[in-house]
N, CA, C and O atoms as a GROMACS GRO file, in nm:
protein
  300
    1UNK      N    1  -1.646  -7.548  -5.164
    1UNK     CA    2  -1.734  -7.576  -5.250
    1UNK      C    3  -1.700  -7.699  -5.329
    1UNK      O    4  -1.610  -7.667  -5.406
    2UNK      N    5  -1.734  -7.837  -5.346
    2UNK     CA    6  -1.702  -7.936  -5.416
    2UNK      C    7  -1.750  -7.919  -5.580
    2UNK      O    8  -1.869  -7.893  -5.600
    3UNK      N    9  -1.702  -7.927  -5.641
    3UNK     CA   10  -1.739  -7.926  -5.796
    3UNK      C   11  -1.873  -8.023  -5.819
    3UNK      O   12  -1.891  -8.130  -5.762
    4UNK      N   13  -1.959  -7.963  -5.911
    4UNK     CA   14  -2.080  -8.033  -5.956
    4UNK      C   15  -2.038  -8.096  -6.059
    4UNK      O   16  -1.928  -8.061  -6.101
    5UNK      N   17  -2.095  -8.186  -6.120
    5UNK     CA   18  -2.066  -8.261  -6.243
    5UNK      C   19  -2.129  -8.143  -6.368
    5UNK      O   20  -2.243  -8.101  -6.387
    6UNK      N   21  -1.993  -8.115  -6.440
    6UNK     CA   22  -2.034  -8.007  -6.569
    6UNK      C   23  -2.052  -7.868  -6.494
    6UNK      O   24  -2.050  -7.772  -6.570
    7UNK      N   25  -2.067  -7.845  -6.383
    7UNK     CA   26  -2.037  -7.714  -6.336
    7UNK      C   27  -1.922  -7.666  -6.234
    7UNK      O   28  -1.888  -7.716  -6.127
    8UNK      N   29  -1.877  -7.564  -6.295
    8UNK     CA   30  -1.732  -7.502  -6.234
    8UNK      C   31  -1.748  -7.381  -6.152
    8UNK      O   32  -1.759  -7.274  -6.213
    9UNK      N   33  -1.750  -7.383  -6.024
    9UNK     CA   34  -1.744  -7.271  -5.929
    9UNK      C   35  -1.719  -7.169  -5.981
    9UNK      O   36  -1.800  -7.078  -6.003
   10UNK      N   37  -1.574  -7.171  -6.014
   10UNK     CA   38  -1.491  -7.065  -6.043
   10UNK      C   39  -1.525  -7.002  -6.184
   10UNK      O   40  -1.511  -6.881  -6.203
   11UNK      N   41  -1.561  -7.068  -6.261
   11UNK     CA   42  -1.571  -7.014  -6.400
   11UNK      C   43  -1.725  -6.980  -6.377
   11UNK      O   44  -1.767  -6.909  -6.469
   12UNK      N   45  -1.818  -7.009  -6.284
   12UNK     CA   46  -1.960  -6.924  -6.294
   12UNK      C   47  -1.921  -6.794  -6.213
   12UNK      O   48  -1.972  -6.688  -6.251
   13UNK      N   49  -1.838  -6.792  -6.106
   13UNK     CA   50  -1.811  -6.677  -6.037
   13UNK      C   51  -1.746  -6.577  -6.151
   13UNK      O   52  -1.808  -6.471  -6.156
   14UNK      N   53  -1.635  -6.586  -6.246
   14UNK     CA   54  -1.590  -6.522  -6.332
   14UNK      C   55  -1.696  -6.470  -6.426
   14UNK      O   56  -1.696  -6.351  -6.457
   15UNK      N   57  -1.792  -6.560  -6.476
   15UNK     CA   58  -1.913  -6.518  -6.554
   15UNK      C   59  -2.003  -6.413  -6.493
   15UNK      O   60  -2.044  -6.313  -6.551
   16UNK      N   61  -2.023  -6.444  -6.387
   16UNK     CA   62  -2.093  -6.339  -6.280
   16UNK      C   63  -2.033  -6.207  -6.271
   16UNK      O   64  -2.079  -6.094  -6.284
   17UNK      N   65  -1.927  -6.248  -6.249
   17UNK     CA   66  -1.850  -6.082  -6.209
   17UNK      C   67  -1.814  -6.017  -6.340
   17UNK      O   68  -1.809  -5.894  -6.345
   18UNK      N   69  -1.788  -6.092  -6.446
   18UNK     CA   70  -1.777  -6.020  -6.589
   18UNK      C   71  -1.926  -5.948  -6.609
   18UNK      O   72  -1.932  -5.832  -6.648
   19UNK      N   73  -2.036  -6.020  -6.583
   19UNK     CA   74  -2.132  -5.977  -6.617
   19UNK      C   75  -2.199  -5.854  -6.536
   19UNK      O   76  -2.260  -5.756  -6.581
   20UNK      N   77  -2.172  -5.886  -6.418
   20UNK     CA   78  -2.217  -5.740  -6.321
   20UNK      C   79  -2.109  -5.637  -6.348
   20UNK      O   80  -2.131  -5.525  -6.303
   21UNK      N   81  -1.996  -5.658  -6.414
   21UNK     CA   82  -1.923  -5.519  -6.432
   21UNK      C   83  -1.939  -5.460  -6.583
   21UNK      O   84  -1.865  -5.372  -6.625
   22UNK      N   85  -2.030  -5.510  -6.648
   22UNK     CA   86  -2.067  -5.485  -6.758
   22UNK      C   87  -2.186  -5.414  -6.762
   22UNK      O   88  -2.220  -5.328  -6.844
   23UNK      N   89  -2.261  -5.469  -6.643
   23UNK     CA   90  -2.385  -5.396  -6.648
   23UNK      C   91  -2.380  -5.280  -6.546
   23UNK      O   92  -2.477  -5.208  -6.522
   24UNK      N   93  -2.256  -5.268  -6.487
   24UNK     CA   94  -2.226  -5.167  -6.381
   24UNK      C   95  -2.293  -5.186  -6.236
   24UNK      O   96  -2.335  -5.089  -6.173
   25UNK      N   97  -2.300  -5.317  -6.187
   25UNK     CA   98  -2.360  -5.329  -6.082
   25UNK      C   99  -2.304  -5.282  -5.975
   25UNK      O  100  -2.185  -5.310  -5.964
   26UNK      N  101  -2.368  -5.194  -5.861
   26UNK     CA  102  -2.295  -5.176  -5.772
   26UNK      C  103  -2.362  -5.207  -5.621
   26UNK      O  104  -2.322  -5.179  -5.508
   27UNK      N  105  -2.434  -5.251  -5.651
   27UNK     CA  106  -2.558  -5.327  -5.530
   27UNK      C  107  -2.547  -5.452  -5.502
   27UNK      O  108  -2.513  -5.519  -5.600
   28UNK      N  109  -2.568  -5.532  -5.367
   28UNK     CA  110  -2.586  -5.667  -5.336
   28UNK      C  111  -2.712  -5.709  -5.399
   28UNK      O  112  -2.703  -5.826  -5.435
   29UNK      N  113  -2.826  -5.658  -5.425
   29UNK     CA  114  -2.937  -5.706  -5.490
   29UNK      C  115  -2.914  -5.699  -5.634
   29UNK      O  116  -2.983  -5.778  -5.698
   30UNK      N  117  -2.840  -5.627  -5.699
   30UNK     CA  118  -2.812  -5.625  -5.837
   30UNK      C  119  -2.742  -5.757  -5.856
   30UNK      O  120  -2.768  -5.844  -5.939
   31UNK      N  121  -2.635  -5.754  -5.753
   31UNK     CA  122  -2.546  -5.876  -5.771
   31UNK      C  123  -2.622  -5.994  -5.780
   31UNK      O  124  -2.602  -6.082  -5.864
   32UNK      N  125  -2.711  -5.997  -5.691
   32UNK     CA  126  -2.769  -6.124  -5.627
   32UNK      C  127  -2.862  -6.175  -5.726
   32UNK      O  128  -2.882  -6.296  -5.741
   33UNK      N  129  -2.924  -6.073  -5.800
   33UNK     CA  130  -3.016  -6.131  -5.946
   33UNK      C  131  -2.912  -6.154  -6.045
   33UNK      O  132  -2.966  -6.214  -6.138
   34UNK      N  133  -2.795  -6.135  -6.068
   34UNK     CA  134  -2.715  -6.180  -6.156
   34UNK      C  135  -2.671  -6.319  -6.120
   34UNK      O  136  -2.649  -6.399  -6.211
   35UNK      N  137  -2.659  -6.348  -6.019
   35UNK     CA  138  -2.629  -6.475  -5.959
   35UNK      C  139  -2.747  -6.634  -5.988
   35UNK      O  140  -2.734  -6.753  -6.016
   36UNK      N  141  -2.852  -6.541  -5.960
   36UNK     CA  142  -3.001  -6.608  -5.988
   36UNK      C  143  -3.027  -6.664  -6.120
   36UNK      O  144  -3.066  -6.774  -6.157
   37UNK      N  145  -2.986  -6.529  -6.195
   37UNK     CA  146  -2.999  -6.531  -6.329
   37UNK      C  147  -2.926  -6.642  -6.385
   37UNK      O  148  -2.982  -6.727  -6.455
   38UNK      N  149  -2.777  -6.646  -6.351
   38UNK     CA  150  -2.671  -6.739  -6.421
   38UNK      C  151  -2.706  -6.886  -6.379
   38UNK      O  152  -2.693  -6.976  -6.462
   39UNK      N  153  -2.750  -6.912  -6.253
   39UNK     CA  154  -2.788  -7.042  -6.206
   39UNK      C  155  -2.923  -7.078  -6.302
   39UNK      O  156  -2.943  -7.184  -6.361
   40UNK      N  157  -2.991  -6.984  -6.298
   40UNK     CA  158  -3.136  -7.046  -6.388
   40UNK      C  159  -3.090  -7.096  -6.509
   40UNK      O  160  -3.108  -7.208  -6.557
   41UNK      N  161  -3.013  -6.978  -6.564
   41UNK     CA  162  -2.948  -7.047  -6.712
   41UNK      C  163  -2.887  -7.169  -6.744
   41UNK      O  164  -2.892  -7.243  -6.842
   42UNK      N  165  -2.827  -7.173  -6.630
   42UNK     CA  166  -2.718  -7.316  -6.601
   42UNK      C  167  -2.817  -7.421  -6.577
   42UNK      O  168  -2.782  -7.515  -6.648
   43UNK      N  169  -2.926  -7.453  -6.511
   43UNK     CA  170  -3.009  -7.539  -6.519
   43UNK      C  171  -3.104  -7.526  -6.652
   43UNK      O  172  -3.158  -7.631  -6.687
   44UNK      N  173  -3.128  -7.416  -6.724
   44UNK     CA  174  -3.190  -7.467  -6.841
   44UNK      C  175  -3.108  -7.499  -6.931
   44UNK      O  176  -3.163  -7.545  -7.031
   45UNK      N  177  -2.986  -7.491  -6.936
   45UNK     CA  178  -2.901  -7.523  -7.037
   45UNK      C  179  -2.852  -7.669  -7.007
   45UNK      O  180  -2.801  -7.738  -7.096
   46UNK      N  181  -2.866  -7.707  -6.896
   46UNK     CA  182  -2.831  -7.871  -6.861
   46UNK      C  183  -2.692  -7.864  -6.815
   46UNK      O  184  -2.623  -7.964  -6.836
   47UNK      N  185  -2.631  -7.747  -6.748
   47UNK     CA  186  -2.476  -7.740  -6.727
   47UNK      C  187  -2.523  -7.788  -6.611
   47UNK      O  188  -2.466  -7.894  -6.584
   48UNK      N  189  -2.622  -7.749  -6.512
   48UNK     CA  190  -2.641  -7.776  -6.378
   48UNK      C  191  -2.769  -7.907  -6.392
   48UNK      O  192  -2.858  -7.911  -6.476
   49UNK      N  193  -2.752  -7.972  -6.318
   49UNK     CA  194  -2.847  -8.072  -6.298
   49UNK      C  195  -2.980  -8.049  -6.189
   49UNK      O  196  -2.953  -8.035  -6.069
   50UNK      N  197  -3.086  -8.047  -6.222
   50UNK     CA  198  -3.180  -8.019  -6.107
   50UNK      C  199  -3.183  -8.130  -5.998
   50UNK      O  200  -3.252  -8.128  -5.897
   51UNK      N  201  -3.103  -8.218  -6.034
   51UNK     CA  202  -3.074  -8.321  -5.878
   51UNK      C  203  -2.948  -8.257  -5.782
   51UNK      O  204  -2.918  -8.295  -5.668
   52UNK      N  205  -2.880  -8.142  -5.866
   52UNK     CA  206  -2.796  -8.100  -5.738
   52UNK      C  207  -2.841  -7.982  -5.704
   52UNK      O  208  -2.927  -7.928  -5.774
   53UNK      N  209  -2.779  -7.907  -5.567
   53UNK     CA  210  -2.859  -7.814  -5.504
   53UNK      C  211  -2.824  -7.691  -5.532
   53UNK      O  212  -2.734  -7.622  -5.484
   54UNK      N  213  -2.923  -7.662  -5.636
   54UNK     CA  214  -2.906  -7.518  -5.663
   54UNK      C  215  -2.870  -7.368  -5.559
   54UNK      O  216  -2.809  -7.261  -5.562
   55UNK      N  217  -2.940  -7.434  -5.491
   55UNK     CA  218  -2.990  -7.323  -5.365
   55UNK      C  219  -2.854  -7.304  -5.304
   55UNK      O  220  -2.816  -7.191  -5.273
   56UNK      N  221  -2.775  -7.417  -5.284
   56UNK     CA  222  -2.653  -7.412  -5.186
   56UNK      C  223  -2.542  -7.344  -5.314
   56UNK      O  224  -2.448  -7.268  -5.288
   57UNK      N  225  -2.567  -7.376  -5.409
   57UNK     CA  226  -2.460  -7.308  -5.512
   57UNK      C  227  -2.487  -7.163  -5.531
   57UNK      O  228  -2.404  -7.088  -5.583
   58UNK      N  229  -2.605  -7.126  -5.489
   58UNK     CA  230  -2.651  -7.001  -5.522
   58UNK      C  231  -2.637  -6.909  -5.399
   58UNK      O  232  -2.647  -6.786  -5.401
   59UNK      N  233  -2.615  -6.978  -5.301
   59UNK     CA  234  -2.574  -6.913  -5.162
   59UNK      C  235  -2.406  -6.903  -5.166
   59UNK      O  236  -2.330  -6.825  -5.109
   60UNK      N  237  -2.390  -6.979  -5.226
   60UNK     CA  238  -2.215  -6.969  -5.232
   60UNK      C  239  -2.177  -6.876  -5.303
   60UNK      O  240  -2.093  -6.798  -5.257
   61UNK      N  241  -2.219  -6.862  -5.407
   61UNK     CA  242  -2.214  -6.757  -5.520
   61UNK      C  243  -2.244  -6.594  -5.445
   61UNK      O  244  -2.170  -6.496  -5.445
   62UNK      N  245  -2.341  -6.608  -5.402
   62UNK     CA  246  -2.393  -6.463  -5.335
   62UNK      C  247  -2.288  -6.445  -5.238
   62UNK      O  248  -2.253  -6.327  -5.224
   63UNK      N  249  -2.218  -6.543  -5.154
   63UNK     CA  250  -2.143  -6.511  -5.039
   63UNK      C  251  -2.002  -6.446  -5.087
   63UNK      O  252  -1.911  -6.403  -5.015
   64UNK      N  253  -2.012  -6.452  -5.266
   64UNK     CA  254  -1.880  -6.373  -5.307
   64UNK      C  255  -1.886  -6.239  -5.330
   64UNK      O  256  -1.793  -6.180  -5.386
   65UNK      N  257  -1.990  -6.184  -5.293
   65UNK     CA  258  -2.020  -6.060  -5.304
   65UNK      C  259  -1.919  -5.932  -5.242
   65UNK      O  260  -1.900  -5.823  -5.295
   66UNK      N  261  -1.863  -5.982  -5.114
   66UNK     CA  262  -1.750  -5.890  -5.063
   66UNK      C  263  -1.620  -5.873  -5.141
   66UNK      O  264  -1.538  -5.785  -5.114
   67UNK      N  265  -1.607  -5.967  -5.243
   67UNK     CA  266  -1.502  -6.025  -5.290
   67UNK      C  267  -1.505  -5.952  -5.432
   67UNK      O  268  -1.406  -5.929  -5.502
   68UNK      N  269  -1.668  -5.914  -5.466
   68UNK     CA  270  -1.675  -5.841  -5.593
   68UNK      C  271  -1.706  -5.686  -5.589
   68UNK      O  272  -1.717  -5.602  -5.679
   69UNK      N  273  -1.717  -5.680  -5.450
   69UNK     CA  274  -1.746  -5.514  -5.417
   69UNK      C  275  -1.625  -5.439  -5.374
   69UNK      O  276  -1.616  -5.316  -5.370
   70UNK      N  277  -1.523  -5.536  -5.340
   70UNK     CA  278  -1.385  -5.456  -5.323
   70UNK      C  279  -1.324  -5.426  -5.446
   70UNK      O  280  -1.238  -5.337  -5.456
   71UNK      N  281  -1.366  -5.500  -5.548
   71UNK     CA  282  -1.286  -5.456  -5.676
   71UNK      C  283  -1.388  -5.373  -5.782
   71UNK      O  284  -1.380  -5.375  -5.905
   72UNK      N  285  -1.468  -5.314  -5.717
   72UNK     CA  286  -1.582  -5.231  -5.832
   72UNK      C  287  -1.500  -5.116  -5.863
   72UNK      O  288  -1.497  -5.074  -5.979
   73UNK      N  289  -1.433  -5.063  -5.773
   73UNK     CA  290  -1.401  -4.917  -5.824
   73UNK      C  291  -1.241  -4.922  -5.898
   73UNK      O  292  -1.177  -4.824  -5.936
   74UNK      N  293  -1.211  -5.025  -5.903
   74UNK     CA  294  -1.051  -5.060  -5.974
   74UNK      C  295  -1.089  -5.049  -6.112
   74UNK      O  296  -1.015  -4.980  -6.181
   75UNK      N  297  -1.207  -5.111  -6.177
   75UNK     CA  298  -1.233  -5.063  -6.340
   75UNK      C  299  -1.283  -4.949  -6.347
   75UNK      O  300  -1.308  -4.900  -6.457
   0.00000   0.00000   0.00000
């Protein structure tokens, strides 16, 4: 995925992963909710522009669930 102006995909995933771990998220639905909340907050903060395809970014971040899931039991 290409970088969006002011939006760093890797930083977003790291923040989402950190929040999900802190909240003890162990389900895809819980993870997806955190992804949506993060993107909505990014839109509200102006980090992500309304001109950018936030739905595509949400889908890309949701697709990271298997990566998060395989590391759940490590912590």
